[in-house]
N, CA and C atoms as an extended XYZ file, in Angstrom:
201
Properties=species:S:1:pos:R:3:atomname:S:1:resname:S:1:resid:I:1 pbc="F F F"
N       -48.826      -41.253      -58.830 N   MET     1
C       -47.717      -42.097      -58.847 CA  MET     1
C       -46.517      -41.704      -58.090 C   MET     1
N       -45.685      -42.469      -57.743 N   ASN     2
C       -44.534      -42.283      -56.851 CA  ASN     2
C       -43.632      -41.902      -57.886 C   ASN     2
N       -42.983      -40.497      -57.268 N   ASN     3
C       -42.009      -39.963      -58.274 CA  ASN     3
C       -40.578      -39.794      -57.375 C   ASN     3
N       -40.538      -40.496      -56.406 N   GLU     4
C       -39.625      -40.597      -55.295 CA  GLU     4
C       -38.039      -40.645      -56.010 C   GLU     4
N       -38.230      -41.479      -56.983 N   HIS     5
C       -36.787      -41.866      -57.934 CA  HIS     5
C       -36.306      -40.905      -58.834 C   HIS     5
N       -37.232      -39.673      -58.809 N   LEU     6
C       -36.659      -38.618      -59.530 CA  LEU     6
C       -36.530      -37.406      -58.618 C   LEU     6
N       -36.869      -37.555      -57.211 N   ILE     7
C       -36.511      -36.314      -56.365 CA  ILE     7
C       -35.588      -36.993      -55.585 C   ILE     7
N       -35.238      -38.197      -55.117 N   GLY     8
C       -34.265      -38.438      -54.261 CA  GLY     8
C       -35.180      -38.867      -52.884 C   GLY     8
N       -34.427      -39.401      -51.956 N   PRO     9
C       -35.048      -39.897      -50.733 CA  PRO     9
C       -35.876      -38.773      -50.049 C   PRO     9
N       -36.843      -39.183      -49.155 N   PRO    10
C       -37.765      -37.887      -48.679 CA  PRO    10
C       -36.691      -37.726      -47.444 C   PRO    10
N       -36.841      -36.292      -47.099 N   LEU    11
C       -36.014      -35.642      -46.047 CA  LEU    11
C       -37.180      -35.599      -44.702 C   LEU    11
N       -36.544      -35.224      -43.428 N   GLU    12
C       -37.115      -35.326      -42.518 CA  GLU    12
C       -37.920      -33.603      -42.732 C   GLU    12
N       -38.844      -33.487      -41.732 N   ASP    13
C       -39.602      -32.261      -41.872 CA  ASP    13
C       -38.838      -31.129      -41.914 C   ASP    13
N       -37.791      -31.193      -41.057 N   ASP    14
C       -36.970      -29.887      -40.836 CA  ASP    14
C       -35.864      -29.984      -41.899 C   ASP    14
N       -35.902      -30.693      -42.849 N   GLY    15
C       -35.436      -30.871      -44.133 CA  GLY    15
C       -33.936      -31.570      -44.158 C   GLY    15
N       -33.650      -31.980      -42.945 N   SER    16
C       -32.277      -32.753      -42.736 CA  SER    16
C       -32.459      -34.141      -43.228 C   SER    16
N       -31.251      -34.839      -43.804 N   THR    17
C       -31.397      -35.986      -43.995 CA  THR    17
C       -31.397      -37.280      -43.004 C   THR    17
N       -32.529      -38.091      -42.872 N   PRO    18
C       -32.813      -38.765      -41.942 CA  PRO    18
C       -31.540      -40.006      -41.773 C   PRO    18
N       -31.675      -40.369      -40.585 N   ALA    19
C       -30.643      -41.520      -40.002 CA  ALA    19
C       -30.706      -42.941      -41.030 C   ALA    19
N       -32.516      -43.200      -40.972 N   SER    20
C       -32.767      -44.092      -41.616 CA  SER    20
C       -34.139      -44.069      -42.286 C   SER    20
N       -34.710      -44.737      -43.177 N   TRP    21
C       -36.194      -44.866      -43.773 CA  TRP    21
C       -36.714      -46.252      -43.496 C   TRP    21
N       -37.984      -46.056      -43.216 N   VAL    22
C       -38.952      -47.221      -42.919 CA  VAL    22
C       -39.548      -47.297      -44.317 C   VAL    22
N       -39.380      -48.708      -45.190 N   ILE    23
C       -40.369      -48.726      -46.200 CA  ILE    23
C       -41.399      -49.606      -45.789 C   ILE    23
N       -42.578      -48.993      -46.088 N   GLN    24
C       -44.045      -49.060      -45.766 CA  GLN    24
C       -44.812      -49.458      -47.072 C   GLN    24
N       -45.860      -50.491      -46.918 N   GLU    25
C       -46.963      -50.333      -47.929 CA  GLU    25
C       -47.711      -49.709      -48.056 C   GLU    25
N       -47.932      -48.888      -48.860 N   ARG    26
C       -49.031      -47.574      -49.224 CA  ARG    26
C       -50.587      -48.064      -48.879 C   ARG    26
N       -50.758      -49.456      -49.340 N   SER    27
C       -52.197      -49.646      -48.937 CA  SER    27
C       -52.655      -50.067      -47.846 C   SER    27
N       -51.520      -50.541      -46.950 N   THR    28
C       -51.788      -51.030      -45.428 CA  THR    28
C       -51.297      -50.231      -44.420 C   THR    28
N       -50.082      -49.454      -44.770 N   GLY    29
C       -49.558      -48.773      -43.815 CA  GLY    29
C       -48.578      -49.819      -42.979 C   GLY    29
N       -48.424      -51.025      -43.675 N   ARG    30
C       -47.499      -51.957      -42.629 CA  ARG    30
C       -46.057      -51.544      -43.238 C   ARG    30
N       -45.451      -51.862      -42.114 N   ALA    31
C       -43.787      -51.433      -42.080 CA  ALA    31
C       -43.127      -52.799      -42.888 C   ALA    31
N       -42.388      -52.817      -43.671 N   ILE    32
C       -41.789      -53.879      -44.272 CA  ILE    32
C       -40.383      -54.093      -43.773 C   ILE    32
N       -39.623      -52.912      -43.799 N   PHE    33
C       -38.282      -53.087      -43.023 CA  PHE    33
C       -37.572      -51.516      -43.005 C   PHE    33
N       -36.747      -51.571      -42.179 N   GLU    34
C       -35.923      -50.043      -42.226 CA  GLU    34
C       -34.718      -50.304      -42.806 C   GLU    34
N       -34.362      -49.330      -43.507 N   THR    35
C       -33.345      -48.979      -44.691 CA  THR    35
C       -32.402      -47.732      -44.432 C   THR    35
N       -31.005      -47.973      -44.530 N   PHE    36
C       -30.244      -46.684      -44.038 CA  PHE    36
C       -29.565      -46.346      -45.561 C   PHE    36
N       -30.115      -47.209      -46.657 N   ASN    37
C       -29.744      -46.836      -48.045 CA  ASN    37
C       -30.576      -45.787      -48.679 C   ASN    37
N       -30.657      -44.404      -48.992 N   GLY    38
C       -31.393      -43.678      -49.225 CA  GLY    38
C       -31.222      -43.756      -50.637 C   GLY    38
N       -30.422      -44.804      -51.668 N   ASP    39
C       -30.569      -44.753      -52.904 CA  ASP    39
C       -31.573      -45.553      -53.242 C   ASP    39
N       -32.371      -46.265      -52.356 N   LEU    40
C       -33.504      -47.383      -52.568 CA  LEU    40
C       -34.619      -46.757      -53.247 C   LEU    40
N       -34.595      -45.526      -53.151 N   CYS    41
C       -35.884      -44.851      -53.561 CA  CYS    41
C       -35.938      -44.792      -55.040 C   CYS    41
N       -34.923      -45.098      -55.606 N   ARG    42
C       -34.694      -45.245      -57.164 CA  ARG    42
C       -35.066      -46.208      -57.747 C   ARG    42
N       -35.269      -47.537      -56.968 N   THR    43
C       -35.779      -48.755      -57.185 CA  THR    43
C       -37.057      -49.393      -56.783 C   THR    43
N       -37.481      -48.445      -55.550 N   ILE    44
C       -38.981      -48.846      -54.614 CA  ILE    44
C       -39.874      -48.918      -55.809 C   ILE    44
N       -40.612      -49.951      -55.772 N   LYS    45
C       -42.127      -49.961      -56.387 CA  LYS    45
C       -43.053      -49.216      -55.638 C   LYS    45
N       -43.821      -48.491      -56.777 N   PRO    46
C       -44.905      -47.653      -56.291 CA  PRO    46
C       -45.716      -48.393      -55.362 C   PRO    46
N       -45.603      -49.573      -55.120 N   ALA    47
C       -46.829      -49.991      -54.012 CA  ALA    47
C       -46.214      -49.848      -52.574 C   ALA    47
N       -45.038      -49.171      -52.594 N   TYR    48
C       -44.494      -49.093      -51.055 CA  TYR    48
C       -43.791      -47.392      -51.302 C   TYR    48
N       -43.678      -47.108      -50.040 N   GLU    49
C       -42.923      -45.823      -49.681 CA  GLU    49
C       -42.103      -45.683      -48.744 C   GLU    49
N       -41.031      -44.567      -48.964 N   MET    50
C       -40.118      -44.633      -47.989 CA  MET    50
C       -40.638      -43.445      -47.106 C   MET    50
N       -40.425      -43.873      -45.720 N   ILE    51
C       -41.061      -42.753      -44.598 CA  ILE    51
C       -39.758      -42.525      -44.014 C   ILE    51
N       -39.355      -41.307      -43.779 N   PRO    52
C       -38.160      -40.759      -42.883 CA  PRO    52
C       -38.451      -41.589      -41.306 C   PRO    52
N       -37.415      -41.963      -40.706 N   ILE    53
C       -37.571      -42.907      -39.488 CA  ILE    53
C       -38.229      -41.850      -38.434 C   ILE    53
N       -37.988      -40.656      -38.163 N   ARG    54
C       -38.699      -39.768      -37.194 CA  ARG    54
C       -39.902      -39.502      -37.260 C   ARG    54
N       -40.186      -39.297      -38.746 N   LYS    55
C       -41.565      -39.363      -39.168 CA  LYS    55
C       -42.586      -40.365      -38.771 C   LYS    55
N       -42.233      -41.643      -39.283 N   TYR    56
C       -42.731      -43.124      -38.947 CA  TYR    56
C       -42.629      -43.059      -37.433 C   TYR    56
N       -42.071      -43.189      -36.606 N   LEU    57
C       -42.091      -43.180      -35.225 CA  LEU    57
C       -42.929      -42.237      -34.621 C   LEU    57
N       -42.798      -41.027      -34.828 N   ALA    58
C       -43.837      -40.147      -34.497 CA  ALA    58
C       -45.330      -40.375      -34.716 C   ALA    58
N       -45.742      -41.271      -35.792 N   ALA    59
C       -46.969      -41.599      -36.242 CA  ALA    59
C       -47.046      -42.930      -35.223 C   ALA    59
N       -46.353      -43.623      -35.281 N   VAL    60
C       -46.634      -45.084      -34.358 CA  VAL    60
C       -46.935      -44.543      -33.044 C   VAL    60
N       -46.111      -43.575      -32.542 N   ASN    61
C       -46.182      -42.983      -31.174 CA  ASN    61
C       -47.684      -42.599      -30.848 C   ASN    61
N       -48.002      -41.685      -31.798 N   ALA    62
C       -49.319      -41.038      -31.533 CA  ALA    62
C       -50.377      -42.109      -31.719 C   ALA    62
N       -50.158      -42.917      -32.490 N   LYS    63
C       -51.290      -44.128      -32.514 CA  LYS    63
C       -51.333      -44.795      -31.142 C   LYS    63
N       -50.124      -44.833      -30.629 N   ILE    64
C       -50.275      -45.729      -29.188 CA  ILE    64
C       -51.098      -44.530      -28.230 C   ILE    64
N       -50.562      -43.469      -28.049 N   ALA    65
C       -50.964      -42.885      -27.259 CA  ALA    65
C       -52.947      -42.280      -27.286 C   ALA    65
N       -53.038      -42.625      -28.887 N   ASN    66
C       -54.575      -42.361      -28.683 CA  ASN    66
C       -55.407      -43.649      -28.416 C   ASN    66
N       -54.648      -44.775      -28.543 N   GLN    67
C       -55.441      -45.961      -27.861 CA  GLN    67
C       -56.075      -45.692      -26.633 C   GLN    67
């Protein structure tokens, strides 16, 4: 179960607060939208997850590099 609403928005790997987050479908990994509102984690449905922007972009770049 998604408990982001209990702990707050996810941080970057270095512990810093992200500039933004990408809301992504858990089942498909599809990006839905970018948000600058960390409080959104309190209302997000379990079918979605908040990914810090740097982590999301690193994953996208890695996927492109491996094609």
